[in-house]
C-alpha positions as CSV (number, residue, x, y, z in Angstrom):
1,M,127.8,84.5,107.5
2,L,126.4,85.0,104.2
3,I,124.7,81.4,103.8
4,G,123.2,82.3,107.1
5,T,122.1,85.4,105.9
6,Y,120.2,84.2,102.7
7,V,118.6,81.5,105.2
8,L,117.3,84.3,107.1
9,L,116.3,86.1,104.3
10,S,114.4,82.9,102.6
11,S,112.4,82.3,106.1
12,I,111.5,85.9,106.3
13,I,110.0,85.4,103.5
14,L,108.6,82.5,103.6
15,G,107.1,83.6,106.6
16,L,105.8,87.2,105.6
17,N,104.1,85.1,102.6
18,I,102.1,82.9,104.8
19,I,100.4,85.5,106.8
20,P,97.3,86.8,105.5
21,A,97.6,90.2,106.2
22,F,99.4,93.0,107.1
23,M,102.4,92.7,106.2
24,P,105.1,94.7,104.7
25,P,105.7,94.0,100.9
26,T,108.3,91.0,99.9
27,W,110.0,93.3,98.0
28,I,111.1,95.8,101.1
29,V,112.7,92.8,103.0
30,L,114.5,91.9,100.0
31,A,115.6,95.9,99.3
32,F,117.0,96.3,102.5
33,F,118.7,92.6,102.7
34,V,120.3,94.0,99.2
35,I,121.3,97.2,101.2
36,K,122.3,96.2,104.8
37,Y,124.0,93.0,104.0
38,H,125.5,94.0,100.6
39,L,123.8,91.5,99.2
40,M,124.1,90.2,95.2
41,L,120.6,91.4,93.6
42,L,120.2,88.0,91.3
43,P,120.2,85.5,94.5
44,V,117.8,88.2,96.7
45,V,115.6,88.4,93.8
46,L,115.7,84.5,93.0
47,I,114.8,83.4,97.1
48,G,112.4,86.7,97.0
49,A,110.7,84.9,94.0
50,T,110.7,81.5,95.1
51,F,109.9,81.8,98.7
52,A,106.7,84.2,98.4
53,T,105.4,81.7,95.8
54,I,106.0,79.0,98.5
55,G,104.4,80.9,101.1
56,R,101.5,82.2,99.0
57,I,100.7,78.3,98.0
58,I,101.0,77.5,101.9
59,L,98.3,80.4,102.1
60,A,96.4,79.4,99.8
61,N,96.1,75.6,100.8
62,I,95.8,77.2,104.5
63,S,92.3,79.3,103.4
64,G,90.9,76.3,102.0
65,K,91.2,74.2,104.5
66,Y,90.6,76.7,107.5
67,F,89.1,79.5,106.1
68,R,86.4,77.7,104.5
69,R,85.0,76.7,107.8
70,F,83.7,80.3,108.2
71,L,82.4,80.7,104.8
72,S,78.4,80.4,104.5
73,S,77.2,77.0,102.2
74,D,75.8,80.2,99.6
75,S,79.3,81.7,100.2
76,K,81.2,78.0,99.4
77,E,79.1,77.9,96.4
78,N,79.9,80.8,95.2
79,Y,83.5,80.2,95.4
80,A,83.4,77.0,93.9
81,S,81.6,78.6,91.1
82,I,84.2,81.4,90.4
83,G,87.0,79.0,90.7
84,K,85.6,76.1,88.4
85,Y,85.5,78.9,86.1
86,L,89.2,80.5,86.4
87,D,90.6,76.9,86.4
88,S,88.7,76.6,82.8
89,H,89.6,79.9,81.5
90,K,93.5,80.0,81.7
91,H,93.7,82.8,79.0
92,I,92.1,85.0,81.5
93,T,93.0,83.8,84.5
94,I,97.7,83.6,83.8
95,P,97.2,87.0,82.0
96,V,95.9,88.7,84.8
97,V,97.7,87.0,87.8
98,F,101.2,87.6,85.5
99,L,100.3,90.8,85.1
100,Y,99.1,91.9,89.2
101,S,102.7,90.6,89.7
102,F,104.2,93.6,88.7
103,S,102.5,95.7,91.3
104,P,103.7,96.5,94.6
105,I,100.4,95.5,95.7
106,S,100.6,92.6,98.1
107,S,99.1,89.3,96.3
108,N,98.0,87.5,99.4
109,Y,94.0,88.7,98.7
110,I,94.5,86.3,94.9
111,F,95.7,83.4,97.1
112,I,93.4,83.6,100.0
113,A,90.2,83.9,97.1
114,A,92.1,81.1,95.1
115,G,92.2,78.7,98.5
116,L,88.6,79.7,99.0
117,A,87.7,78.7,95.5
118,K,89.8,75.7,95.6
119,M,91.1,76.4,92.7
120,K,94.5,74.3,90.8
121,L,97.6,76.5,92.1
122,K,100.0,75.4,89.5
123,L,99.5,77.9,86.9
124,L,98.3,80.2,89.4
125,A,101.6,79.6,91.3
126,G,103.8,79.4,88.2
127,S,102.6,82.7,86.6
128,F,103.2,84.6,90.1
129,F,106.5,83.4,90.3
130,V,107.4,84.6,86.9
131,G,105.7,88.4,87.6
132,R,107.4,88.4,90.9
133,L,110.7,87.7,89.8
134,I,110.2,90.4,87.0
135,S,108.7,93.0,89.3
136,Y,111.3,92.5,92.2
137,T,114.1,93.0,90.5
138,F,112.6,96.3,89.5
139,W,111.5,96.7,93.2
140,V,114.4,96.4,95.0
141,Y,117.2,98.1,92.3
142,T,114.7,101.3,93.0
143,T,114.6,100.5,95.9
144,H,118.2,100.2,96.7
145,R,118.7,103.6,96.2
146,L,116.3,105.0,98.7
147,S,116.6,103.9,102.6
148,D,118.6,102.0,104.7
149,N,116.5,101.4,107.3
150,L,114.4,98.4,108.1
151,A,112.8,99.7,111.0
152,D,111.7,103.0,108.6
153,L,110.9,100.8,106.3
154,F,108.7,98.8,108.4
155,G,107.2,101.6,110.6
156,N,106.5,103.9,107.0
157,H,104.8,100.8,106.2
158,F,102.4,100.8,109.3
159,A,101.9,104.4,110.7
160,R,100.5,105.5,107.3
161,T,96.9,105.2,107.7
162,G,96.5,104.7,104.1
163,S,98.1,101.2,104.1
164,I,96.2,100.3,107.0
165,I,93.2,100.9,104.6
166,V,94.5,99.0,101.7
167,E,95.1,95.8,103.9
168,I,91.5,96.3,105.0
169,L,89.7,96.7,101.8
170,G,92.2,94.1,100.2
171,L,90.3,91.8,103.1
172,L,86.9,93.0,101.9
173,T,87.7,92.5,98.1
174,V,88.3,88.5,99.2
175,Y,85.0,88.4,101.5
176,L,82.7,90.4,98.6
177,P,83.4,87.7,95.6
178,G,81.4,84.8,98.4
179,K,78.1,87.3,98.1
180,I,78.0,87.0,94.2
181,A,76.2,84.6,92.4
182,W,78.7,83.1,90.2
183,K,76.8,80.2,89.0
184,K,74.2,82.4,87.7
185,I,76.4,85.3,86.6
186,L,78.6,83.0,84.4
187,K,76.1,81.1,83.1
188,Q,74.7,83.9,81.1
189,V,77.9,84.9,80.1
190,N,78.6,81.4,78.5
191,S,75.1,81.2,77.2
192,R,75.8,85.1,74.8
């Protein structure tokens, strides 16, 4: 029974992190499993960080392979320019992703954009994994004290207008970088 619960948790986390938008935060689901099934925090956090990372890698690959088809050639070029820049400036990219991983905000937009920009995912995913290990530990432990009803957790996420607005704004943040002429901007930045 216990192994089956961990397998179920792994599958749910993987699925949540492949879906591009409108999913509740992973840490909420992890907290529910800790509360409802009396699971130990450490294995749940390890499963969460591992399968969230795998799911986000899959999402980035799907974005690069299928979502790019819907972009104009200018947008593809703009994404490629920023992707090359971020790949070659890891001293910026890795800390930003690592610090972002501490927030309770969904990371799907980062990985969608990374896929659209055809970025190398190895270091991005590694930074994400380490950051999520730490943040999930904090958020799951904290949430453990607040709620034990999955319906409430999911219902509250989707019932809040703010959550829906944040999701829509997040999708816009993925769309807008494709409209910026990064090649020109980065050329000016590098010439200084």
